[in-house]
C-alpha positions in Angstrom: 0.0 0.0 0.0 1.3 3.4 -0.9 0.4 6.7 0.4 2.1 10.2 0.1 5.3 8.4 -1.2 5.4 6.5 2.1 5.3 2.7 2.2 2.6 1.8 4.7 3.5 -1.1 7.0 1.7 -4.5 6.1 2.6 -6.3 9.4 3.6 -5.7 13.0 6.3 -7.3 15.3 5.1 -8.4 18.7 7.9 -8.1 21.2 6.3 -10.4 23.6 7.1 -10.8 27.3 10.2 -9.6 28.8 11.6 -13.2 29.4 15.4 -14.1 29.2 16.2 -16.3 26.2 17.5 -19.1 28.4 14.1 -19.3 30.1 11.9 -19.2 27.0 11.2 -23.0 26.9 10.4 -23.1 30.7 7.9 -20.2 30.3 6.5 -21.7 27.0 5.7 -24.9 28.8 4.1 -23.0 31.6 1.9 -20.9 29.3 1.0 -24.0 27.4 -0.1 -25.7 30.7 -2.1 -22.5 31.6 -3.9 -22.5 28.2 -4.8 -26.1 28.3 -6.0 -25.7 31.9 -8.1 -22.7 30.7 -9.6 -24.6 27.8 -10.3 -27.7 29.8 -11.7 -26.0 32.8 -14.1 -23.8 30.9 -15.1 -26.7 28.7 -16.0 -28.9 31.7 -18.0 -26.2 33.2 -20.1 -25.7 30.0 -20.5 -29.4 29.6 -21.6 -29.8 33.3 -24.1 -27.0 32.8 -25.5 -28.6 29.6 -25.8 -32.1 31.2 -27.1 -31.5 34.5 -30.7 -30.3 34.6 -30.3 -28.9 38.1 -28.1 -26.4 36.6 -30.6 -25.3 34.1 -31.3 -22.0 35.9 -30.6 -18.3 34.7 -27.4 -18.1 36.9 -25.7 -21.1 35.3 -26.9 -20.2 31.8 -25.0 -16.9 32.3 -22.1 -18.7 33.7 -21.8 -21.0 30.6 -21.7 -17.9 28.5 -19.0 -16.5 30.9 -17.0 -19.7 30.3 -17.4 -19.5 26.7 -16.2 -15.9 26.6 -13.2 -16.8 28.8 -12.4 -19.7 26.6 -12.3 -17.5 23.5 -10.7 -14.6 25.2 -7.6 -16.8 26.0 -7.7 -18.4 22.7 -7.2 -14.9 20.9 -4.0 -14.4 22.5 -2.2 -17.5 24.0 -1.8 -19.5 20.9 -0.2 -16.6 19.1 2.0 -16.0 22.1 3.2 -19.7 22.2 3.7 -19.6 18.4 5.9 -16.4 18.6 7.9 -17.9 21.6 8.8 -20.9 19.4 9.3 -18.9 16.2 12.2 -16.6 15.1 9.7 -14.3 13.3 7.2 -12.8 15.9 5.2 -11.0 13.3 1.5 -10.6 12.7 -0.2 -9.2 9.7 -2.0 -5.9 9.5 -5.3 -7.7 9.1 -4.5 -10.2 11.7 -3.5 -7.5 14.1 -6.9 -5.6 13.7 -8.8 -9.0 13.8 -7.1 -9.9 17.1 -7.8 -6.5 18.6 -11.4 -6.7 17.6 -11.8 -10.2 19.1 -10.1 -9.1 22.4 -12.4 -6.2 22.8 -15.4 -8.3 22.1 -14.7 -11.0 24.6 -13.4 -8.6 27.4 -16.4 -6.3 27.1 -18.7 -9.4 27.1 -17.2 -10.7 30.3 -17.8 -7.2 31.8 -21.6 -7.3 30.8 -22.0 -11.0 31.8 -20.7 -10.2 35.2 -23.2 -7.4 35.5 -26.1 -9.6 34.5 -24.9 -12.2 37.0 -24.9 -9.6 39.8 -28.5 -8.5 38.7 -29.5 -12.1 38.9 -28.2 -12.6 42.4 -29.8 -9.4 43.4 -33.2 -10.4 42.2 -32.7 -14.0 43.8 -31.8 -12.6 47.2 -33.9 -9.4 47.4 -37.0 -10.6 45.6 -36.9 -14.5 46.0 -40.7 -14.8 45.7 -40.7 -13.1 42.4 -37.5 -14.5 41.0 -39.0 -17.0 38.5 -41.4 -14.3 37.0 -38.7 -11.7 36.9 -35.8 -13.8 35.5 -37.9 -15.7 33.0 -36.3 -17.5 30.1 -37.2 -14.6 27.6 -35.5 -12.0 29.7 -32.4 -14.3 30.1 -32.1 -14.8 26.5 -32.6 -10.9 25.8 -29.9 -10.0 28.2 -27.3 -12.4 26.7 -28.2 -11.7 23.1 -28.1 -7.9 23.7 -24.8 -8.3 25.4 -23.3 -10.1 22.5 -24.8 -7.7 19.9 -23.7 -4.6 21.8 -20.1 -5.7 22.4 -19.7 -6.7 18.8 -21.0 -3.5 17.4 -18.9 -1.6 20.1 -15.9 -3.4 19.1 -16.4 -3.1 15.4 -17.0 0.7 15.8 -13.4 1.1 17.4 -11.8 -1.4 14.9 -13.1 0.6 12.0 -11.9 3.9 13.4 -8.6 2.3 13.8 -8.4 0.9 10.3 -8.7 4.6 9.0 -5.3 5.5 10.6 -2.1 5.3 8.6 0.9 3.3 10.0 4.4 3.9 8.5 7.8 3.6 10.0 8.0 1.8 13.4 6.0 -1.3 13.5 7.3 -2.9 16.7 4.5 -3.5 19.4 6.1 -3.8 22.9 3.4 -6.5 23.8 2.4 -10.0 23.2 -0.8 -9.0 21.5 -2.2 -6.1 19.5 -3.1 -3.7 22.1 -5.1 -0.7 20.9 -3.2 1.8 23.0 0.1 0.5 21.6 -1.2 0.7 18.0 -2.2 4.4 18.7 1.5 5.1 19.4 2.6 3.6 16.1 0.2 5.5 14.0 1.6 8.4 11.8 -1.9 10.1 11.5 -3.8 12.0 14.2 -5.3 9.8 16.8 -7.0 12.4 18.9 -10.6 11.2 18.1 -9.7 7.6 18.5 -8.2 8.2 22.0 -11.1 10.5 23.1 -13.8 7.9 22.1 -11.8 5.1 23.8 -11.6 7.2 27.1 -15.2 8.3 26.9 -16.9 5.2 25.7 -14.6 2.8 27.4 -15.1 4.7 30.7 -18.9 4.2 30.4 -18.5 0.6 29.2 -16.6 -0.3 32.3 -17.7 2.4 34.8 -21.5 1.9 34.5 -21.4 -1.8 35.0 -19.0 -1.7 37.8 -21.2 1.0 39.6 -24.3 -1.0 39.1 -22.4 -4.3 40.4 -21.6 -2.3 43.5 -25.2 -1.0 44.0 -26.5 -4.6 43.6 -24.3 -5.9 46.3 -24.9 -3.0 48.6 -28.7 -4.0 48.3 -27.8 -7.5 48.7 -25.8 -6.8 52.0 -28.6 -4.7 53.3 -31.1 -7.5 52.7 -28.8 -10.0 54.3 -28.4 -7.9 57.4 -32.1 -8.0 57.9 -32.1 -11.8 58.3 -31.5 -13.1 61.8 -30.8 -16.7 60.8 -27.2 -17.5 60.7 -27.8 -20.4 58.3 -29.5 -18.3 55.8 -26.8 -15.7 55.9 -24.1 -18.4 55.3 -26.0 -19.8 52.5 -26.3 -16.3 50.7 -22.7 -15.6 51.2 -21.6 -18.9 49.8 -24.0 -18.4 46.9 -22.4 -14.9 46.1 -18.9 -15.8 47.0 -17.8 -17.2 43.7 -19.3 -14.2 41.8 -17.6 -11.7 44.1 -14.3 -13.4 43.7 -14.7 -13.2 39.8 -15.7 -9.5 40.2 -12.7 -8.7 42.3 -10.3 -10.6 39.9 -11.6 -9.0 36.7 -12.0 -5.4 37.9 -8.8 -5.6 39.9 -6.7 -6.4 36.9 -8.6 -3.9 34.8 -8.0 -0.9 37.2 -4.4 -1.9 37.7 -3.7 -2.1 34.0 -5.7 0.8 32.5 -6.8 3.2 35.2 -3.5 3.0 37.3 -0.8 2.2 34.7 2.8 2.1 35.9 4.2 3.6 32.6 6.7 0.6 32.6 6.0 -1.5 29.5 7.4 -4.7 31.0 5.2 -4.3 34.1 2.1 -3.4 32.0 2.8 -6.6 29.8 3.1 -8.8 32.8 -0.2 -7.4 34.2 -1.8 -7.9 30.9 -0.9 -11.6 31.2 -2.6 -11.7 34.5 -5.8 -10.3 32.7 -5.8 -12.4 29.6 -4.3 -15.6 30.7 -4.6 -16.2 34.5 -8.2 -14.7 35.1 -9.8 -17.0 32.4 -8.0 -20.0 33.8 -9.0 -19.3 37.4 -12.7 -18.6 36.9 -13.7 -22.2 36.4 -11.9 -23.2 39.6 -13.5 -20.3 41.5 -17.0 -21.5 40.5 -16.4 -25.2 40.9 -14.5 -25.1 44.3 -16.6 -22.4 46.0 -19.9 -23.6 44.7 -22.0 -26.4 46.3 -24.2 -26.9 43.2 -21.2 -27.3 40.9 -19.6 -29.9 43.2 -22.8 -31.9 43.2 -23.1 -31.6 39.5 -19.7 -33.0 39.0 -20.4 -35.9 41.3 -23.6 -36.7 39.6 -22.1 -36.6 36.1 -19.0 -38.7 37.0 -21.2 -41.0 39.1 
């Protein structure tokens, strides 16, 4: 591609993680084990929910979508990282880079909305238990999931098309192990003001509003719990919400650490991004299976 006598770059080079060359094989084996654990853990969770009719409830239908999103989210970055660690040519095409960025935004935002939907489900279940079935009816559950997928796809497509309008010439080295949108802005040789402004404004709304609604939901939940005098009921409610609160803390903790409180050190930010893209999707199935009695019972029933 030619523009104003400048050759526009057709591929990018991913620097990857700051790992010494003598430790490459060790970390490659570690990341492969993490990825396989993520795939198997999330697939097992999805299969359990499909096979056990006791789990055919709104909460676990949302959880199966979260597991699918985690599985895809990890699959967008980890295979390419493993390939680049074994290859002497850590390049990715221009189209491949934009595609990876689009998919990352889709599945990251999808996880954000699913966590919000699951918080709303717990809020209705605990604060309005007698009306739970009528409020969280199958039609509403399907609408919430479909709207979440459609909105995240359109939102990600919007930013991807805006990025595709930028020109890239000269430096094509991305100090990351995936095509991060902020890193691509720094490589563009055309004005990125509109792109960055929309990312800050819309991204802040996409992350900030669901987070505030989740906080409000759990404030209401805690208020309802404190009105109950039975210790057994309180313990049951906390055990039900414990898994979801762990996932909320893990997801938003890494988001805040990576994007809202950046260190400015590319190596540190890259390591934190690994926590967000690799570790969190791997831990979610264990959090739900180890802290949730329904999942343990389903596991016993299926394997029995």
